[in-house]
VEXKOLLUM-824894 format. One record per residue: x, y, z of N, C-alpha, C in turn. Coordinates in steps of 0.1 Angstrom, whole numbers. Layout:
R    n_px    n_py    n_pz   ca_px   ca_py   ca_pz    c_px    c_py    c_pz
R       X       Y       Z       X       Y       Z       X       Y       Z
...
This chain:
R    n_px    n_py    n_pz   ca_px   ca_py   ca_pz    c_px    c_py    c_pz
R     -29     135    -442     -19     135    -434     -24     136    -418
R     -18     129    -407     -22     131    -394     -22     142    -396
R     -29     151    -380     -30     163    -377     -19     161    -366
R      -8     170    -369       4     175    -358      -2     177    -344
R       7     173    -336       6     177    -322      18     188    -317
R      16     198    -313      25     206    -305      21     211    -292
R      26     208    -279      28     210    -272      39     221    -267
R      36     232    -261      39     246    -258      45     247    -247
R      55     258    -244      54     265    -229      63     251    -219
R      73     243    -226      76     233    -216      89     240    -205
R      89     237    -195      97     240    -184     104     228    -175
R     100     217    -176     105     205    -169     109     194    -179
R     118     185    -173     125     175    -179     110     163    -183
R     107     165    -170      96     151    -168      84     158    -177
R      81     168    -179      70     169    -187      76     168    -206
R      88     172    -208      94     166    -220      92     151    -221
R      95     143    -212      92     130    -214      77     126    -213
R      70     129    -209      56     126    -212      50     128    -223
R      55     142    -231      52     145    -241      55     135    -253
R      73     134    -252      73     123    -260      67     106    -261
R      65     103    -247      61      91    -247      46      93    -251
R      40     104    -248      22     104    -256      25     104    -273
R      34     107    -278      38     105    -294      34     120    -301
R      38     130    -292      36     144    -295      45     147    -307
R      42     157    -319      52     159    -331      59     166    -329
R      58     179    -317      65     190    -315      63     195    -300
R      78     199    -300      77     209    -287      81     219    -285
R      72     232    -273      78     242    -281      85     251    -265
R      95     259    -271     101     263    -257     103     280    -257
R      97     282    -251      96     301    -249     105     309    -243
R     112     316    -253     126     324    -255     121     342    -247
R     107     345    -246     106     356    -243     103     359    -230
R     108     366    -223     115     369    -210     103     372    -200
R      87     380    -206      76     382    -201      66     370    -198
R      72     359    -205      64     348    -205      64     341    -191
R      52     335    -186      55     331    -177      59     315    -180
R      63     311    -190      69     298    -195      81     303    -199
R      89     312    -193     102     319    -202     114     303    -198
R     121     303    -204     134     297    -202     144     303    -207
R     157     302    -198     167     311    -202     174     296    -211
R     183     305    -220     191     296    -232     197     285    -224
R     202     288    -216     211     274    -208     195     262    -206
R     188     267    -198     178     257    -194     170     249    -207
R     167     260    -218     160     251    -232     172     243    -237
R     184     245    -235     195     237    -242     193     225    -233
R     194     224    -222     193     213    -216     182     203    -218
R     169     209    -218     156     204    -219     159     198    -234
R     164     205    -243     162     201    -256     173     187    -260
R     182     187    -251     191     175    -256     183     166    -254
R     173     163    -243     163     152    -240     155     147    -252
R     150     156    -263     141     155    -271     146     147    -286
R     141     135    -286     143     128    -300     144     132    -312
R     151     133    -321     154     139    -334     138     141    -341
R     133     130    -336     118     130    -348     110     139    -341
R     112     145    -330     104     151    -324     111     170    -323
R      98     176    -332     103     190    -342     104     201    -324
R     116     207    -327     118     215    -315     114     229    -319
R     107     236    -313     100     246    -319     106     260    -310
R     112     270    -312     113     283    -303     104     294    -305
R      97     299    -295      88     307    -295      97     323    -290
R      96     334    -296     104     343    -297      96     358    -298
R      94     370    -290      89     380    -294      98     389    -294
R      98     397    -304     108     407    -313     121     408    -304
R     127     397    -305     143     389    -301     150     394    -315
R     160     401    -313     176     403    -324     174     391    -331
R     174     390    -344     181     379    -350     193     373    -346
R     201     380    -346     213     375    -338     211     367    -326
R     205     368    -319     200     360    -309     189     349    -309
R     184     348    -320     178     341    -323     182     329    -331
R     194     331    -337     203     322    -343     212     316    -336
R     217     322    -325     222     316    -315     214     302    -310
R     199     307    -306     192     298    -297     191     286    -307
R     185     287    -320     184     279    -329     198     268    -329
R     210     273    -326     220     266    -330     224     255    -314
R     222     264    -304     223     260    -291     215     247    -290
R     201     250    -291     188     243    -285     182     235    -296
R     187     235    -309     190     225    -320     175     227    -323
R     169     241    -325     156     242    -329     154     241    -344
R     143     231    -347     138     229    -362     129     241    -368
R     120     251    -358     113     261    -362     117     272    -352
R     112     281    -358     110     299    -349      97     303    -353
R      93     304    -339      77     310    -340      83     323    -338
R      75     333    -341      77     347    -344      64     353    -339
R      61     354    -323      49     357    -318      47     374    -315
R      52     382    -320      52     395    -319      49     401    -331
R      52     415    -334      49     421    -347      59     419    -357
R      69     410    -355      81     410    -365      79     409    -378
R      87     413    -384      87     408    -399      96     400    -407
R      92     384    -406      95     374    -410     108     374    -420
R     107     384    -425     120     387    -436     131     388    -430
R     132     396    -417     142     399    -411     150     386    -403
R     142     373    -403     147     365    -398     152     352    -407
R     151     356    -419     156     344    -428     168     338    -423
R     177     346    -420     189     339    -417     192     336    -405
R     184     328    -399     185     327    -385     188     309    -385
R     186     300    -395     187     290    -396     177     279    -393
R     165     287    -391     156     272    -393     140     280    -396
R     132     274    -402     120     276    -409     112     283    -399
R     105     295    -404      97     306    -395      85     303    -396
R      80     304    -385      60     301    -384      57     317    -378
R      51     321    -390      45     333    -386      29     333    -377
R      31     341    -369      18     339    -359       9     349    -362
R      -4     347    -366     -14     356    -367     -27     358    -359
R     -27     366    -347     -34     370    -338     -52     372    -345
R     -61     362    -342     -75     368    -350     -82     372    -339
R     -94     384    -342    -101     385    -339    -118     385    -342
R    -114     386    -361    -123     383    -367    -119     383    -381
R    -127     385    -395    -127     381    -404    -118     394    -409
R    -120     407    -403    -112     417    -409     -96     416    -403
R     -93     407    -396     -81     407    -387     -72     396    -394
R     -75     388    -406     -70     381    -412     -60     392    -425
R     -45     387    -428     -41     396    -438     -43     389    -453
R     -39     397    -457     -42     390    -472     -34     380    -475
R     -22     380    -471     -10     372    -476       1     374    -462
R       4     359    -458      16     360    -447      28     369    -459
R      37     366    -447      54     368    -454      54     358    -461
R      63     363    -477      70     352    -483      83     345    -476
R      86     347    -464      96     344    -459      91     332    -448
R      74     330    -447      71     323    -436      68     306    -442
R      72     299    -430      72     283    -440      55     278    -435
R      53     284    -424      38     283    -418      33     294    -410
R      22     293    -406      15     305    -404       7     294    -388
R       6     302    -378       1     295    -366     -11     308    -360
R     -21     305    -365     -35     308    -359     -38     311    -345
R     -40     325    -336     -40     325    -322     -52     334    -321
R     -61     337    -307     -65     345    -306     -63     357    -304
R     -68     368    -308     -60     382    -304     -69     384    -293
R     -58     391    -281     -60     393    -270     -51     407    -265
R     -55     412    -251     -46     422    -250     -31     419    -245
R     -22     427    -250      -6     421    -253      -3     408    -262
R       3     400    -259       8     392    -270       2     374    -261
R       5     367    -273      -3     353    -269     -18     350    -268
R     -20     341    -269     -38     338    -268     -44     334    -258
R     -35     337    -243     -42     336    -232     -49     327    -227
R     -48     314    -236     -61     304    -232     -75     309    -237
R     -75     320    -248     -86     320    -253     -88     315    -267
R    -101     310    -271    -106     308    -286    -107     318    -291
R    -108     313    -308    -117     321    -319    -123     313    -326
R    -128     321    -339    -141     313    -344    -133     305    -352
R    -134     294    -352    -127     282    -358    -131     281    -374
R    -142     289    -373    -150     287    -386    -142     296    -399
R    -127     305    -390    -124     314    -397    -113     308    -406
R    -105     297    -403     -95     290    -404     -93     282    -421
R    -105     278    -421    -107     276    -438    -103     287    -445
R    -104     299    -442    -102     311    -453     -85     310    -457
R     -79     308    -448     -64     308    -450     -59     297    -458
R     -69     289    -462     -61     280    -474     -54     286    -485
R     -60     298    -492     -54     302    -502     -40     307    -497
R     -34     305    -486     -22     310    -485     -11     300    -487
R     -16     289    -488      -7     277    -494       4     271    -485
R      -2     272    -470      11     270    -463       6     262    -451
R      13     251    -443       9     246    -433       0     254    -422
R     -13     253    -416     -17     260    -410     -19     254    -394
R     -12     255    -384     -17     254    -369     -23     263    -365
R     -31     257    -356     -41     260    -346     -40     263    -333
R     -39     274    -325     -36     274    -308     -47     287    -307
R     -47     286    -294     -58     294    -288     -68     285    -278
R     -67     284    -267     -80     277    -258     -83     265    -262
R     -74     257    -268     -74     244    -269     -74     236    -259
R     -81     227    -257     -83     214    -242     -89     205    -248
R     -82     194    -240     -85     181    -245    -104     176    -246
R    -109     186    -239    -124     185    -242    -128     190    -258
R    -120     203    -263    -128     205    -276    -114     207    -286
R    -103     202    -283     -94     198    -296    -102     190    -308
R    -111     182    -304    -116     172    -314    -126     180    -323
R    -134     191    -317    -142     195    -323    -134     205    -333
R    -122     211    -326    -113     221    -333    -113     214    -350
R    -103     201    -345    -102     196    -360    -113     193    -370
R    -124     187    -362    -134     183    -375    -139     198    -378
R    -137     206    -373    -144     220    -381    -135     228    -387
R    -123     228    -383    -111     236    -389    -102     229    -396
R    -101     215    -398     -90     205    -401     -75     214    -405
R     -68     218    -392     -58     221    -396     -48     210    -398
R     -36     215    -402     -24     208    -403     -16     204    -390
R     -22     212    -382     -13     206    -365     -23     219    -359
R     -20     211    -343     -28     217    -333     -14     221    -322
R     -20     233    -318      -5     237    -306     -15     238    -291
R     -10     235    -282     -17     237    -269      -5     242    -256
R      -8     247    -248       2     251    -239     -11     249    -226
R     -16     260    -222     -23     262    -209     -35     252    -209
R     -39     243    -215     -52     233    -216     -47     224    -215
R     -32     220    -209     -28     208    -206     -22     210    -191
R     -22     221    -187     -16     224    -178     -24     226    -163
R     -15     220    -149     -17     224    -138     -18     239    -132
R      -7     242    -135      -1     254    -135       9     262    -146
R      11     271    -147      18     281    -159      33     271    -162
R      32     266    -175      46     257    -174      49     241    -166
R      36     241    -158      39     228    -153      28     217    -162
R      35     208    -169      22     200    -175      16     190    -168
R       4     185    -171      -7     172    -164      -3     163    -176
R       1     152    -169       7     141    -177      -8     138    -181
R     -18     134    -174     -33     132    -179     -38     138    -187
R     -34     153    -186     -41     161    -198     -34     160    -213
R     -23     163    -211     -12     160    -224     -22     142    -230
R     -19     135    -222     -26     120    -229     -38     123    -237
R     -50     126    -229     -62     129    -230     -59     139    -246
R     -54     149    -246     -52     158    -256     -47     151    -270
R     -34     146    -265     -32     133    -281     -45     123    -281
R     -47     120    -274     -61     108    -278     -72     112    -283
R     -73     127    -284     -84     137    -289     -82     138    -300
R     -73     139    -302     -67     144    -314     -68     133    -327
R     -61     121    -321     -64     111    -331     -73     101    -331
R     -85     104    -319    -100      99    -325    -106     110    -332
R    -102     124    -332    -113     130    -342    -106     131    -357
R     -97     126    -359     -91     124    -372     -98     114    -378
R    -104     105    -371    -110      92    -378    -124     101    -381
R    -131     109    -375    -140     117    -381    -141     127    -390
R    -129     130    -398    -125     140    -404    -125     131    -421
């Protein structure tokens, strides 16, 4: 199955168009107020309205009340909810969309035995101070260890057009997630880098 591509932290309509035209599989909207790529619900709803049905809309949340997440799912027509804090996914079962559990990795000891039973997928990111990967990668050799979880695995953290091909060949994730690696500034996507990222993913698939 082709590696899925998600571009996260979208804040502008022109960047949504770029991603759709590049052939990405998913786009991410950040609902965490402390993020440099934060979107209000009104702004996210406007951007989401321009995303075609075949592209997955993912909402990124950090410790948001489930009722708030449920409203965002409805208004922005989210197809998945990415829980990027220390939330228990079980608390979000009723929000109306599949749950992605983020696991931040510093080394083998940071891998949990099993993710939440409520998780529909896991997203592996680098462990840094605060929340989010901060554009930093982790040891991709750890990714195959999580296959026992029998869930789709998304790889994030420090991915760029220059290294995503290596990541796919070494880790064979189900999907890759990029934000800062295709930006000219936080929340501002560089069209040439988005296109190069998607092209690198497709080229790497031929080597698997």
